[in-house]
N, C-alpha and C positions, 0 to 999 in steps of 0.2 A: 284619353277617354270616355265616353260619356254616355250619360246614362237618362232623359229624363218623362219623365210624365206629366199629362194637366190634370189639375186635379180641379180647377176651371174656366174661364177662360181669361181669367189677372190672373193663375200664381201656378209657378210651374216647377211639380218637384225634380229634383237632383238625385237621382237613385245609383245605390253604389251595383255595377256592373258584378263585382265578383267577389265573394267573403273573400276577409282579411282583418290589415288591423288601421284603425286612421293612426297612419306617421304623422301627420302633421296637418291644419286648418289655418286654411290659406288669402282664408275672409271671412270679416265680420258681417254680425248685420246692421242692415243700417247703406251697407256702401253700395257704389254702384260695378257695376256688375257689366261685362262686355263679354259676347258668345266668346266661347273658347280658353277665355283664364279663367284659368288653377280655382275650383272653390276649395277639398279636401287632396293631400295626398295619400290611399291607401302601400299599405306595405302587403303584398303578398306574395307567399314562399322566399321570403328577403327581397321582394324586387318592387321597387314605388312605382308606382301607377298610379298617374294622375288622372280625376276625374275632374273633367275641364263644363262650365256652361251652355246652352245647346242655343240661350238668345239673352238678352240683354235686359235688361234692367234695373232693381233693386234687391239687393241680399232681404229675404224678410228673416228669416226665421234658420241658423244652424242647428241641428239637434245630433250630434254629436261632437264629442270631444275626443284629443289623443286616446292614444290608448283602448277607446275604444275597442271592441270586439263587432264587426258585422254580416250580415249575409251579403247575398245578392236580393237585391229590391228593395237591399233595407232605405230610408228617406235620409240622403241626408243634410238637405235643406231646402229652404224652397224662394222661389224670386220670382220675384211683383212683375210682371212686363209691364215697359215703364218708353211712351214712345219717345221723348226727349230724350233718355239715356238711348237709347235706340240713336235717336238720329246723331247724339252728339259718338261713339262710336261706331257708326257710317263713317262721318266724319274725316279718323283719322290713318 
């Protein structure tokens, strides 16, 4: 499950689609991420819900840590769009 919002033309926010607890942060800032890769896993009513990237780029910031409580539309991370990363991801 994923949800993104564009901040500006080069930065995309990854936001929580549901309220819950952060069970796991799957990636660190500075790392490349491909579309569909897990960013954060939420625990919602004892069910793990992966939040994945809707775009390829470089993880700019992670705003949550394990056991943080989040609401709908809480910003979990930001991803900086990067054409080189997008090309690498597309060729995989």
